[in-house]
N, C-alpha and C positions, 0 to 999 in steps of 0.2 A: 318391716324390711323383707323385701324378697331376697332370695338366695343370690341372684345377680347383683342385686346393690350391695349385699352384705360383702361378696368378692371383691367389687369395685373398692368399698370402703377398706377392705384388708390390704388390697395393693397400694391405695393410697396411703395409708398408715405405715406399711413398711418402706415405701418410696421416701416417706419424710422423715424416716428414723434415723437417729445417729447411732443407735445402740440397737441390740438384739429385742425382739418382742415375743414374749411367751405364747402359747397357745390358750392358757390360763387367762392372761392378760387381756388378749382379744375378745375371748369369750365373756369375761366380765364386762368389759366396756360395750360389746354389741348386743348384750343379753340373750346369748346362746351359750349351750354346754361348749366344752373344751373338745368333744367328738365332731361338733359340727364345724368347728374352726379347722381340725384336722381334715376332715373331708372336703370343708372349702379349699385349702390349701393345696389338696391333691387334684381337684378339678382345675385349679389356677395352673399348676405344673402341667397337666395334661394338655391346656391351651398355650404352652410356650412360656409361661412365665418363670425365669430362673430363681427359685425360692427356695433356699438351702435352710435345713433344718440342723440347727445345733443343739448341744445338750441344754443351752439356757435360752433358747427361742428361736425364732425365724428372722433371716435376713434377704433382702431382694438383692440379688447379683445385679450389678450395673456393668454394663460393658464401657470402659472408657475407649476412645478412640486411639490410644495409644498404650502399649504394654511392652514389659522387658523382663526378662528372667536375669537374676543376678546370682552368680554363686558366691558364696561368702563363708568366711571361716572367723571364728572369734570364741572366747571363752562365755562360760554362763554368764560371768559379770557383766559382760559387754552388751547381753541380749537387749536392754531397755536402751541403750545408747543407740544400736543400730535399728531398731523399730522406730524409733523416734527421729532417726535422719529420714525415713521414708515419710512418715506423716507430717513432719515439719516443713519439708519442701512442697508439699500438697499430692503427694501420691498415696496410693492406697495399697496396704499389702495384702495381696487377695489371697495368696496361700503360702505355705510352707512345704517343701518335698525333699526328699534325700533320694540320691541314688545309689543302690546298693547293688554290688557286683551279682549277686545271688537272687535277691527278691525284686532286682529292677526298681521302678520308681514307686516311693509311696509318699501318697500326697495328703495333707490336711488343711481344710480351708481356714482362713483368719480372718479375713475383711476388717482391716484394722485401718480406722481413717483418723483418728485423732488421738491425743495423748491419754484422754480419758480411756479409750478402746484399749490402748497398749497397757494402762496401769491394771485394767481388768484383767485382762489375758495373764499378766504376769501375777497377779493375785492368783487366778485360777490354777497356775502352775504351781505358786508356792504352796498352796492349801492341798495339795492332791498328794497322790503317792507316785505320780508320772514325772518323768524330767522331759527336757526339751527333746523334740525328734532329732535334732543336730548332734545329739550323744550317741546315736546308733552308728554314725559314720566319722567318729572321732572330731566332731564339730564341723564338718562340712556340710553344707545345705546350700538350698536354693529359695530364692522368693520371687513370685511372679508379682511385680508392681504395675499397677496402671496409674495413667495419668491424664490430665487434659492435654497435655504437649509434649513432644519430644525434648524440650527445653528443660521441663522438670526433670524428666528421666535422666537428661545429662547430668544435671545439678546432683543427683541422688547418687549417680554413679561416681561423680569427682567427690562427694562427702565420702563414701564408702571407700574410695581410693586414698583419701587424705588420712582415714583413721585405720588404715592396713586391713579393712575387712574383705576386699575383694579378693577372689581366689582363682587361680588358673585353672581351665578345663584342662582334662586328661584325655589322652587319646581313646580310653576305654569308654567314655562317656557319650551318651547318644548325640547324634550329629544335630538334633533338633534344639539342643541346647546352647549350641555355638551361635554367636552373632553372626 
């Protein structure tokens, strides 16, 4: 298999994946070293493919035609409920971010598309020494949600509102966060 064929195969596997794929797993499956995979991913990124490296593997960012940012507020106990609202409606939780008056925006990719992704994320949080990013700003945070239609985003917004999770934007927050 040539390098070009291998990179096409990496893209194909990432595109069809419903979870993260580690460099080690790709290396085993494609019969090369982990370093070769890391190099291939660098080449793919240089050619414009939006591949994100997370602690447990790679994910191919897919741009949906529709995205919306929601400002939300809830307790740690409601995190699972909030994330399931996104994925159950057919949305993808692309990221989480906070707006801190001193530090500005602090972003973290999430790429949650299913309840299995949500459970894996919550397990990672529970097993680590870190807490949820929202706790830096007393529970207030934002999610970028992508979906195949604006109706899905409207449904997510309605469910967030029903559950009391939507939070109003403040005057000091950047105008690009306002609808």
